N, C-alpha and C positions, 0 to 999 in steps of 0.2 A: 248235566253232561250225558243226558240220555242218548244212547246210540254210539257214543264215543268208545274207543278202545284204548288199552294200555298194554305195556310190556309186563310180563309176569314170568316167574320161574315156577314150574310145577312138576310133580311126578305122577305117574299113571298107575302105580300099584305098589305093594309092599316090597321092601328090599331093593337091592340094586346099588346102594351107596350113591356116591357123587355122580357116577355115570348115568344114573336113572333120571337126573335133572335135565338131560339133553332134550332139545326140542323134538317132538314127534310129529308136529303139524308142519308138513313141508311148505305150505304156502306161508305160514307164519315165519318159519325159519328163513325162507328166502327174503321176506320183507325186512327182517332184522339182521340179515347178513350171517345166518347160521348161528351156532352156539346154543345157548340154553333158553333163549327167549321164546315165548309164545304170545300171540295176540289174543287178548280176552276182553270182554266188555268191562268198562269201568262200573263198579257197583253204585247203587243209589242209596243214600241214607234214608232209613225209615224213622218212625217215631222214636225220639230219644237217642238217635245216632248222629254221628258226624262223619263226613268224608274227609280223609286225610291224604294229602300228597306226601308220600313217604320220602324222607330225606336220608335216613339211615336205619338199618335193621341189624340186630345182633343175633348170631347163631349160637344156640346152646346145645349141650349134649341131649337134652330132652327132645330136640327137634329130630335128630337122627334116630333116637329110640322110637319115636312115633313112626318114622319111616320103616323101621325094622319090624313093626307090628306089635310093640309092647303094649299098646292099648287096643289092639284088635279085639272085637270088630267095631269098637266105638269111635276111635279116631285112627285115620281119617274117616269121616262119616260117608264120604263119597270121593270118587276119583274122576278127573284129575284133581290134585290137591296142591294148593299154594302153601308152602310151609313157613314157619317162623312166627313167633308171637311178640317179640320185643322190638318196638319201633319208636322212632322220633320223627316228627314231621310238622306240617302246617295244615290247619283246617281250611278247606276250600269250599265246603258246603255244609249247611246245617239241616238236619231233619226237623220234623215238627216237634214242638215243645222242648226245644233245647235253648235254655236261657243262661247257661253257665259259661258259654264260650261265644266268640264271634269269629267270623271269617277273617283269616289272617293270623289267628293266634298260633303260637308255637307250642307244641304239646309233646308229651312222652307217655307211653303206657304199655300195658301187656294186653294183647288182643283177646277178647272174649273170656277173660278170667272172671269168675263170678264176682259181681259188683263189689270190688274192694276186698273180696274174700270173706265177707262178714258171715257167710253161711257155713264156713268150714269149722269143724269141731276138733277138739283135742281128745284123743282116745288114750287112756292110761290103763296099763295092766299092772296089777300088784299081786304079790304072793307074800303071805305072812306065815312064818314058820315058828312054832313054839311061842306065839304071841309077840314076836318081834320081827322087824324087817331086816333082812340080811343083805350085806354087800354095798358097793358104791352105786351111784346113780348113773344110768345110761340112757341117753336120749337119742332118738334118730329123727333128724329133720328131713322129711321126704319132699324136698323140692324136686326130686328126681322124677316125679310125676307118675311113675309106673307102680309104685307101692301105694295102693289107693283103696281106702275103705269107703270112699264116697263115689257117687255117680260121676262118670267121666266128663259130663258136660260142665263140671266145675273148672275144667282146664282149658288152656288155650286151644283154639281151633285153627290157628294159622292165618295166613293171608299176608304176612309181612314182606315176602320177597316179590314185591310188585310195586309199580309206580304209584298206585292208589289203593287205599283200603278203607272199609267202613268199620266203625267201632262204636260201641255204646259210649255216649259222652261221659257216663259215670266212671268209666275206666281210665279216662285221660286226665293227665295232670299238666297244668300250665307250666311252661319253662321259660325262664328269662332268655332273651337273645344272647346273654353273656354265657349261657351254657350251650355248647355246640351240639348239633344232632349226633355226632359221633360219641361224645362223652355221655349224652343222655341215653342213647340206645343201649348202652351197656348196663344200665342200672336195673331195669325191672325185675328180672328173675334172680340174677346172682346177687346184686346188692341188697335186694329185699330179703333174700335168704340170709345173707351175712348179718344184716341189722337185727333180724328176728332172733338169730342165735345169740348175738351179743347182748341184746336186751333181755333175753331169757335168763341170763346168768346174773341179772340184777344191775347191769351197768347203768350208771348215771352220767350224762354228758355235761353236767354242771360241776363236776369235780367232787361231788359229795359222796359218791358210792365207794364201796369197799374195793381196795386195790388187790386184784387177784393175780396169781402166777398162772399164765395161760400158755398152752402150746397150740399152735395152728399148723397143721400139716398141709402140704401142697399149697404153700402160701403165695406162690407166683401165679396160681390159676385164677379163674374168674371170681369165685366166691372167696377164696383165700386172700387175694390181694385187697379186696374190700374189707374183709374181716380184720386183717392186720391194722389197717388205718382206723377203723371204727373202735377196735380194742384200745388203741393208743389214745384216741380222743376220749375214751372212758377212763384213762389214767391207769390202765393195767400194765403189768410187766409181761412182755410178749417174747416167747421163744418161737421160732418158725423153722420149718423145713422146706427145702426146695432143691432143685438141681443146681449143680455147681455154677452153671452159666448165669443163674439168676440171683446168686447170693447178694451181690451189690444192689440189685434192684430192690430186693425185699428189705435190705437195710435202709434204703432211701424211703421206703414206705413207713419207717418208724420202728421196725422190730428191734428189740434190745439184743437178742441173740439169734443168729441164723446158722442152721446146720445143713450141710450137704446131705441129702437123704441117703446117698450111697456110701458115706463114710461110716465107720463103726459106731461113732456116737450118734450120728443121724439115724442110722438103721435101728438103733436101740432107743431112740427118742429121748436120750439123756440130756438134761439141761447142763450147759457148761458151768453154771453156778452150783450144780449139785442139788438144787432144790426140787422137791416133788411138785407136781402141777395140781392146782386147785381145779382147773378146767382144761380138758383137751377138746379142741374143735377139729374134728377129722374131716378133711376135704379130699383125702387120697383114697382111691379105690384099692381094695385088696388087704387093708389092715383090719385085724380082728381084735377082740378083747384081750387076748394074750399079749399083744403088742403094747397095750396101754396100761394094763393093771400094775406092772412093777413101778411105773413112774408116777402113779397117782398118789396124792395125799390121802390121809385116812377118810376124808369126806369128799374126795375128788369125784368129778363127774366127766363123762364123755358125751359129747354131742356130735352125732355122726351125720354129716351132710351128704356123704357119698354112699349111703346104705343101699345095697342091692336087694332084690327080692330074696335071694339066697341068704344074705346076712339076716334079714328080718325073720325069715323062717327059722333059722338056727336059734335066734334069741327067743322066739315064741315057743319052740319045742323043747329047748334045753332048760334044765333047772340051774340057774346061775346062783351061786351062793356068795353074794357080796351084800354088805350091809345096806340098809335102806333100799332094798331091791325095788327098782322102779324102771320099767321099760315104757317109754312114751313114744308114740308116733305123732309127730307134730307137723301139720301142713302150714305153709306160709299163709298168713291171714292179713287182713287189712292192708292190702297191697297199695291202694292209692294213698292212704295216710302215710305209709312208710316212704313211698316214692316221693311225695311232696317234701318230706323232711330231707331225703337224700339229695334232691335237686337243689335245695337251699344250701346244703353243705358244699356241693360242687360250686355253686355260684360264689360262695364265700371263700373258696380256695382251700377248704378243710378236707376235701375228699376228691380224689381223682380216679378216673377210669384208666386202668393200664390197658393199652392197646397192643395186642399181638400183631395184628395186620388189618389193613383195609383193602377191600376189593370192590370193583365196580360190579354192577348187576350182570354185565357181560361175563364176569369171572366168578359168578356165584358158585359154580362147580368146584373151583379151587378152594374157595372158602369152606364149602361143605366137607371136602376131603381133609382139610386142615383140622376141622373140628373132630372128624372121625378119628384122626391120628391120636388125639388125646394128649398132646404135649404143648398146647398153646400156652403162651405167657400172657395172661390177661384175656381180653376179649377179642373175638373175631367179628369184624364189622363189614357189612355190605353197604356201600353208598349208592344212591340212585342217581 
């Protein structure tokens, strides 16, 4: 496709929100009828890469955090920048030395994430006082991308809001035609985060694992909606919080108890059964240790998917006195392996992507604004 062009959505500097996605190249704007599109060259796959015709892309909070400059000066590495990392599409061209796929294969993946995440490490901080470890266990899962002890090139470099994108073949996962591009595009970042958290607590999907009493906050969001389903597949008892308008939805995902987070019980995170939680999976921004501690069992753990840099700093600087004191910063790893498993679950009808809304590429600005608003139910998808 040398010399050919494609439609793409891009921004030209840090900040600006959804309005910054507007087309700045007047000739491109006129060609595509105004709006957000610009005309850019279709990239060519190099050694080990594939060219993908994008069918659907999913916008994540990490995408607008990059736009705001949370990874400055590393990402974006240059402007203009085509955002979004989670895509589903069809391979239309192979680079040299690619023998794992063929032209026409349907795939899903996270763009430019370190090959399956195998090089990401787990960093554990421990304090021992008087020869014993104090307090409950607290883990922070930083799929948020900006709490980062690793070089920034481990993370997605964008490219998804375009008609075509080049990606390393090693990052793509084959998907059955039975799995729609809309369903698949929602999986890479959020579902991989959810399954890592669920597996981290020892979940077995063959029914042999320990049955735990789990609380999942913000259960109607991207990570939360997957976490509820995966926890139930692991035979756990799930209490969930969400807004009143989503209570029935979260029940339909399998939650045993659902609390309106604005109700007195929901605000206090109290289980209707009166039981303490073995595990709390926090997907809600703004909640701190003081919210969780009263409702944890003696050996309870909190796994925080929504940790902010401020939250992490507080936990690093404060001396928390709870038994087995353990603060872990865990990055999503082995992405392609997890993604392959998740695609199979979708194909088998055991897992579904909750769709908040779908938008055409012409309406990408609206999709971006909806993600910035922070109240999406499930995933926000852009179709090409």
